[in-house]
C-alpha positions in Angstrom: 15.6 7.7 1.6 12.7 9.8 0.3 9.1 8.8 1.0 10.1 6.1 3.4 7.4 4.9 5.7 8.1 5.2 9.5 5.9 3.1 11.7 3.8 3.9 14.7 2.8 7.5 14.2 -0.6 7.9 15.7 -3.4 9.8 13.9 -5.8 12.2 15.5 -9.5 11.8 15.0 -10.7 14.5 12.7 -13.8 15.3 10.7 -14.3 13.8 7.3 -13.6 15.9 4.2 -16.1 14.9 1.5 -14.5 16.6 -1.5 -11.0 16.3 -3.1 -8.3 18.5 -1.7 -7.3 21.6 -3.7 -4.3 23.9 -3.5 -4.8 26.9 -1.2 -1.7 28.9 -2.4 -0.4 30.2 -5.7 3.3 30.6 -4.8 5.6 27.7 -4.1 6.8 27.4 -0.5 10.4 28.5 -0.1 10.2 31.1 -2.9 12.2 34.2 -2.1 10.6 37.5 -2.7 13.4 40.0 -3.2 12.8 43.8 -3.1 15.6 46.4 -3.7 15.0 50.0 -3.0 17.4 52.7 -4.3 17.8 56.3 -3.4 19.4 58.7 -6.0 20.8 62.1 -5.0 23.4 64.8 -5.8 25.8 66.7 -3.7 25.4 70.3 -2.6 26.9 71.6 -5.9 24.2 69.6 -7.7 26.9 68.3 -10.0 27.9 65.0 -8.5 25.4 62.0 -8.5 25.3 59.3 -5.9 23.1 56.3 -5.1 22.4 54.1 -2.1 20.4 50.9 -2.1 19.0 48.3 0.3 17.2 45.0 0.0 14.7 42.9 1.8 13.7 39.3 1.2 10.7 37.3 2.2 10.4 33.5 2.2 7.0 32.1 1.3 5.6 29.6 3.9 4.1 26.2 3.3 0.3 26.3 3.1 -0.7 22.7 4.0 -3.4 20.9 2.0 -4.8 17.4 1.8 -4.1 14.8 -0.8 -6.3 14.0 -3.8 -7.3 10.4 -3.4 -8.2 8.9 -6.8 -7.9 5.8 -8.9 -4.5 5.1 -10.3 -3.8 6.7 -13.8 -4.2 4.3 -16.7 -4.8 6.6 -19.6 -3.0 9.6 -21.0 -5.5 12.1 -19.9 -7.6 11.2 -16.9 -9.9 13.2 -14.7 -9.0 12.1 -11.2 -12.0 10.7 -9.4 -12.4 8.4 -6.5 -14.5 5.2 -6.5 -14.2 2.1 -4.4 -12.7 -0.9 -6.3 -15.2 -3.2 -7.9 -16.5 -6.0 -5.7 -15.7 -9.6 -6.3 -15.8 -12.9 -4.4 -12.8 -14.6 -2.9 -12.2 -17.9 -1.2 -12.0 -17.7 2.6 -8.4 -16.9 3.3 -8.0 -15.2 0.0 -6.9 -11.6 -0.6 -8.6 -8.6 -2.1 -6.3 -6.0 -3.7 -7.0 -2.5 -4.9 -4.6 0.2 -6.2 -5.3 3.9 -5.5 -3.4 7.1 -6.1 -2.6 10.0 -3.7 -1.5 13.3 -5.2 -0.1 16.2 -3.2 -1.9 19.6 -3.6 0.0 21.9 -1.2 2.5 24.6 -2.3 5.5 22.6 -1.2 6.8 19.5 0.4 4.9 18.1 3.3 4.8 14.9 5.4 1.4 13.1 5.3 0.2 10.6 8.0 -1.3 7.3 6.9 -3.4 4.8 8.9 -5.4 1.8 7.8 -8.2 0.2 9.6 -11.0 -2.4 9.2 -14.1 -0.5 9.8 -16.4 -3.5 10.2 -16.3 -7.1 9.5 -17.9 -10.4 10.4 -14.8 -12.6 9.5 -13.3 -15.0 12.0 -9.9 -13.4 11.3 -9.0 -10.6 8.9 -6.2 -8.2 8.1 -5.7 -5.0 6.1 -2.3 -3.6 4.9 -1.1 -1.0 2.5 2.0 -0.9 0.3 3.6 2.0 -1.5 4.5 1.1 -5.0 6.9 2.6 -7.5 5.8 3.8 -11.0 6.4 0.3 -12.4 4.3 -1.4 -9.8 7.2 -2.8 -7.8 7.4 -2.3 -4.1 8.8 1.0 -2.8 7.8 0.6 0.9 6.8 -2.8 2.2 3.3 -3.7 3.3 2.3 -2.5 6.7 -0.8 -2.2 8.9 0.8 0.4 11.2 0.4 4.1 11.0 3.3 5.7 9.0 4.6 8.8 7.3 4.7 9.6 3.6 6.7 12.6 2.2 5.4 14.1 -1.0 6.3 17.2 -3.0 4.2 19.8 -4.8 5.0 23.1 -6.3 3.4 25.9 -8.3 4.4 26.3 -12.0 5.8 29.7 -13.1 6.5 28.7 -16.7 7.8 26.0 -19.1 10.9 25.5 -21.2 11.0 23.6 -24.4 8.7 20.6 -24.8 9.3 18.8 -21.5 10.6 21.1 -18.7 8.6 22.7 -15.9 9.9 25.9 -14.3 9.5 26.8 -10.6 10.8 29.7 -8.5 14.6 29.5 -8.1 15.7 27.9 -4.8 12.2 26.9 -3.8 12.5 23.1 -4.4 14.1 20.7 -2.0 17.1 18.7 -3.1 16.8 15.0 -3.7 18.8 14.4 -0.5 16.2 16.3 1.4 13.3 14.3 -0.2 12.7 16.6 -3.1 11.6 15.7 -6.7 13.9 13.0 -8.1 14.1 10.9 -11.3 11.4 8.2 -11.3 8.9 10.2 -9.2 5.3 10.5 -10.6 4.0 14.0 -11.0 0.6 15.2 -12.1 0.4 18.2 -14.5 -2.9 20.1 -14.6 -4.1 21.2 -18.0 -7.4 22.5 -16.7 -10.0 20.2 -18.1 -7.6 17.2 -17.9 -4.6 16.1 -15.9 -1.7 14.0 -17.0 0.7 11.9 -15.0 4.4 12.0 -16.0 7.6 10.6 -14.7 10.4 12.9 -13.5 13.4 12.5 -15.8 15.8 15.1 -14.4 15.9 17.9 -11.8 18.1 21.0 -12.0 18.0 23.2 -9.0 18.7 26.9 -9.5 18.8 29.7 -7.0 16.8 32.8 -5.9 17.6 36.3 -6.9 19.9 38.1 -4.4 21.4 41.4 -3.5 24.5 42.0 -1.5 23.3 44.9 0.5 20.9 43.8 3.3 20.8 43.2 7.0 19.9 45.5 9.9 22.3 48.4 9.3 21.4 51.2 6.9 23.6 51.4 3.8 25.2 54.4 2.1 26.3 52.3 -0.9 24.8 50.2 -3.7 25.3 46.4 -4.0 25.5 43.7 -6.6 22.4 41.9 -7.7 22.3 38.1 -8.5 19.6 37.2 -11.0 17.2 34.4 -10.3 17.9 31.0 -11.9 14.7 29.0 -11.9 14.4 25.4 -10.7 13.7 23.0 -13.5 11.9 19.6 -13.5 12.2 17.7 -16.8 9.4 15.1 -17.3 8.8 12.2 -19.7 6.1 9.8 -20.6 4.7 7.6 -17.8 4.5 4.3 -19.8 1.8 2.0 -18.6 3.2 -0.9 -16.6 1.1 -3.4 -14.6 -2.0 -1.3 -15.2 -0.4 1.9 -13.9 0.7 4.8 -16.2 -0.4 7.3 -18.8 0.1 5.0 -21.8 3.3 6.6 -23.0 2.1 10.1 -23.8 5.1 12.5 -23.9 4.8 16.1 -22.8 4.5 18.8 -25.4 4.6 22.0 -23.4 5.6 24.1 -26.5 2.2 23.2 -27.9 0.0 22.7 -24.7 1.4 23.9 -21.4 -0.1 23.9 -17.9 -1.2 27.3 -16.9 1.1 29.4 -14.7 -0.1 29.1 -11.1 -1.3 25.5 -11.3 0.0 22.8 -9.0 2.4 20.1 -10.0 1.9 17.4 -7.3 3.8 14.3 -6.6 1.7 11.1 -6.8 2.1 8.0 -4.6 0.6 4.7 -5.7 -0.9 2.8 -2.8 -1.9 -0.8 -3.0 -4.4 -2.1 -0.3 -4.7 -5.8 0.5 -7.4 -7.2 2.7 -7.4 -10.9 3.7 -10.3 -12.5 5.6 -11.2 -16.0 6.8 -14.7 -17.2 7.6 -14.6 -20.3 9.9 -18.4 -20.4 10.2 -20.0 -23.0 8.0 -22.0 -21.5 5.1 -21.5 -17.9 6.4 -19.5 -15.6 4.0 -17.3 -13.0 5.5 -17.2 -9.3 4.5 -14.7 -6.6 5.5 -14.8 -2.8 5.1 -11.5 -1.0 5.0 -10.5 2.7 5.4 -7.2 4.4 4.8 -7.0 7.8 6.5 -4.5 10.4 5.3 -3.8 13.8 6.9 -1.2 16.5 6.4 1.5 17.2 8.9 -0.9 19.5 10.9 -3.3 16.6 11.4 -5.9 18.5 9.3 -7.1 18.3 5.8 -8.2 14.7 6.1 -8.8 12.5 3.1 -9.8 8.9 2.9 -9.5 5.9 0.7 -13.2 5.3 1.3 -16.5 6.7 0.2 -18.3 9.3 2.3 -21.6 7.7 1.2 -20.8 4.2 2.4 -21.8 2.9 5.8 -19.7 3.1 7.8 -18.7 6.5 6.4 -15.5 6.9 4.4 -15.0 3.1 3.9 -14.9 0.7 1.0 -16.1 -2.9 1.0 -13.5 -5.5 0.2 -16.0 -8.0 -1.3 -17.1 -11.3 0.0 -14.8 -14.0 1.4 -16.7 -17.2 0.7 -17.1 -19.7 3.5 -16.7 -23.3 2.8 -19.9 -24.7 1.5 -19.0 -28.3 0.8 -21.9 -30.8 0.2 -22.0 -34.5 -0.5 -24.5 -36.7 -2.4 -24.5 -40.5 -2.7 -26.5 -42.3 -5.4 -26.7 -45.9 -6.6 -27.8 -47.8 -9.7 -28.2 -51.4 -10.8 -25.3 -51.5 -13.2 -26.0 -55.0 -14.5 -29.5 -53.9 -15.6 -28.3 -50.5 -16.9 -30.3 -48.6 -14.3 -30.1 -44.9 -13.6 -28.5 -43.3 -10.6 -30.9 -42.4 -7.8 -31.4 -42.6 -4.0 -32.6 -46.2 -4.2 -32.3 -49.2 -6.5 -33.3 -52.9 -6.6 -31.1 -55.8 -7.4 -31.0 -59.6 -7.6 -28.3 -61.4 -5.8 -25.2 -61.8 -8.0 -25.7 -58.5 -9.8 -23.4 -55.5 -9.8 -24.3 -52.1 -8.2 -22.4 -48.9 -9.1 -22.2 -46.1 -6.5 -21.8 -42.4 -7.4 -20.5 -40.0 -4.7 -20.6 -36.3 -5.7 -18.7 -33.7 -3.6 -19.4 -30.1 -4.5 -18.1 -26.9 -2.9 -19.7 -23.7 -4.1 -18.0 -21.6 -1.5 -14.4 -21.0 -0.3 -11.8 -23.6 -0.6 -11.9 -26.5 1.7 -8.6 -28.1 2.9 -7.8 -31.7 3.7 -10.9 -32.9 1.7 -11.3 -36.6 2.3 -14.2 -38.9 1.7 -14.6 -42.0 4.0 -16.9 -44.7 2.7 -17.4 -48.5 3.4 -18.2 -51.4 1.2 -21.9 -52.0 1.8 -23.0 -55.1 3.8 -24.0 -58.2 1.8 -21.7 -57.1 -1.1 -18.1 -57.5 -2.3 -16.0 -54.8 -4.0 -15.4 -55.3 -7.7 -11.8 -54.7 -8.9 -10.4 -54.5 -12.4 -7.1 -55.5 -14.0 -6.2 -52.6 -16.3 -8.5 -49.6 -15.6 -11.8 -48.9 -13.9 -14.6 -50.6 -15.8 -12.2 -52.9 -17.7 -11.5 -56.5 -17.3 -12.6 -57.8 -13.8 -9.8 -58.9 -11.5 -10.5 -62.0 -9.5 -7.9 -61.6 -6.8 -9.0 -58.2 -5.5 -6.0 -56.3 -6.8 -5.8 -53.6 -9.5 -8.3 -50.8 -9.9 -11.4 -50.3 -7.8 -12.7 -46.7 -8.4 -12.5 -43.5 -10.5 -12.4 -39.8 -9.6 -13.4 -37.0 -12.0 -12.8 -33.3 -11.2 -14.8 -31.9 -14.2 -11.7 -31.9 -16.4 -9.5 -34.9 -15.7 -10.2 -38.5 -14.7 -7.9 -40.7 -12.5 -8.5 -44.4 -12.0 -7.7 -45.6 -8.5 -5.7 -48.7 -7.4 -6.6 -50.7 -4.4 -3.3 -49.9 -2.6 -3.0 -46.3 -4.1 0.3 -47.4 -5.8 -0.6 -46.1 -9.2 -2.2 -42.7 -8.5 0.9 -40.5 -8.6 1.6 -41.4 -12.2 -2.0 -41.1 -13.1 -2.4 -37.5 -12.1 -2.6 -35.0 -15.1 0.6 -33.4 -16.3 1.7 -30.0 -15.0 0.4 -27.4 -14.6 -2.8 -29.4 -14.0 -3.7 -30.1 -10.4 -3.9 -33.4 -8.5 -7.3 -34.9 -9.1 -7.2 -37.4 -6.2 -6.1 -40.6 -4.6 -7.9 -43.7 -3.2 -7.3 -46.8 -1.2 -9.3 -49.9 -0.3 -8.6 -51.6 3.0 -10.0 -54.9 1.6 -12.7 -56.0 -0.8 -15.1 -57.5 1.7 -18.2 -55.9 3.2 -17.5 -53.3 5.8 -14.0 -52.6 4.6 -13.0 -48.9 4.5 -12.8 -47.0 1.2 -10.8 -43.8 1.5 -10.8 -41.1 -1.1 -8.5 -38.0 -1.1 -9.6 -35.1 -3.3 -8.1 -32.0 -4.9 -4.9 -30.1 -5.4 -2.2 -31.3 -3.0 -3.9 -34.6 -2.2 -1.8 -37.7 -1.6 -2.2 -41.4 -0.9 -2.9 -40.5 2.8 -4.3 -37.0 2.9 -6.9 -34.8 1.2 -6.1 -31.6 -0.7 -7.9 -28.4 -1.6 -11.4 -28.3 -3.1 -12.1 -26.4 -5.3 -8.9 -26.1 -7.3 -7.9 -24.7 -10.6 -7.2 -26.8 -13.7 -3.8 -24.9 -13.8 -2.3 -25.7 -10.4 -0.2 -22.5 -10.4 -3.4 -20.5 -10.1 -4.3 -21.3 -6.5 -7.2 -18.8 -6.0 -10.4 -18.3 -7.9 -9.4 -14.7 -8.7 -6.4 -16.1 -10.6 -8.2 -19.0 -12.2 -9.7 -17.3 -15.2 -10.4 -18.5 -18.7 -9.2 -20.7 -20.3 -8.7 -22.4 -17.0 -11.5 -24.0 -15.0 -12.3 -23.7 -11.3 -13.1 -27.3 -10.4 -15.9 -27.2 -7.8 -17.4 -30.7 -8.2 -15.6 -34.1 -7.8 -17.3 -37.4 -8.5 -16.3 -40.8 -7.3 -17.5 -44.1 -8.8 -17.0 -47.7 -7.6 -18.9 -51.0 -8.0 -19.9 -53.9 -5.8 -21.4 -57.3 -6.4 -24.4 -58.3 -4.3 -23.9 -61.6 -2.5 
């Protein structure tokens, strides 16, 4: 299959190239240069005419060149330029993704060597992979962190035909079976001030000009000439799908055509994914990535990375937020309608209300559970129908309430009612709770966040749409729930 990735091809260390690659040849590799020489003469009587002819042919070599590394096309006419993807913040264990384009600039097909590395990081663990995508954003070659090969084509335009067909020297292009241009490939046409990416619609291979008299032995006769039939690549609009494409602009070569001698290069779409985990409390992780690309001679090196960054030729993948979970407990005299604070005063027989606030302004915390106890000299207050409702005298029913900033769940003493109390899909689980008893010293267990249950904590923060499990996905109108509050009441003995 064309453009397959083959693993474990080591890359040589070479000097950085700070500018985009440009074509260094103006004739397509594989072009046949035919020359026929003829001698005309007459016999001794000067009345009979004769001719003899001979031909030579020259095949043009591949002049290797680096790839142009740019952002992926998203408008009809774009001026290719490289810039590192915009920075963002991700939960520890989350994934940064960026899409780039690599366009061939040689005068023919070449095999390019790719290798990705993490240039620097302070993460506990991290990984970087790259995936080759099709024009519609679907996977062409699976994600890998290994060195690999990528076959790309490019050729020099010698003319156009109609509105949508590019012409190349006859016999110079490879067949699809040999990895040549094929339907669905992305090609970039150079108009001078702008470039446009198209899709290959159809390829028709021709043949070079030929002459039957050639070889190593001199000829006394003339031969038959075969005229050149040029190779043709028909292109069509590259409709924008998944943020990649030229917006559906169709070629119009009869009105505006690429100049003869410009390169039509095949483009590969490359998606880079970086994942990092920070296990250090309150310390965010950062990772720099670098994708190195060379031609088959291990020269003409280009990078997915900026020469001005430090380390050189790298891009930062953003910040992977460490878990920054904090807890605050406050109390108020509920009977006297007091305010929450660090301290309160109460007469015997009055009711106190406790407020526990759990906030995570960093990466997601897993198995988030709060362990509390009924204070000494008090008894847990329980309710018959809902928290704060009619008091239950037998210690059954509801004893607490959890609020995630969007939804509220009232908690039963034995955690029997919490499943039905969770918000409907796609909302996340708010939390569960359980009281070991209602007497002083008895354990109160609270389990918070998405994926929580009657016996285990879940993920904090979580999204108000449970299908959006990362902060990058949890965008408006959904809410990233960072803060959970727990309320319960006790009566002073």
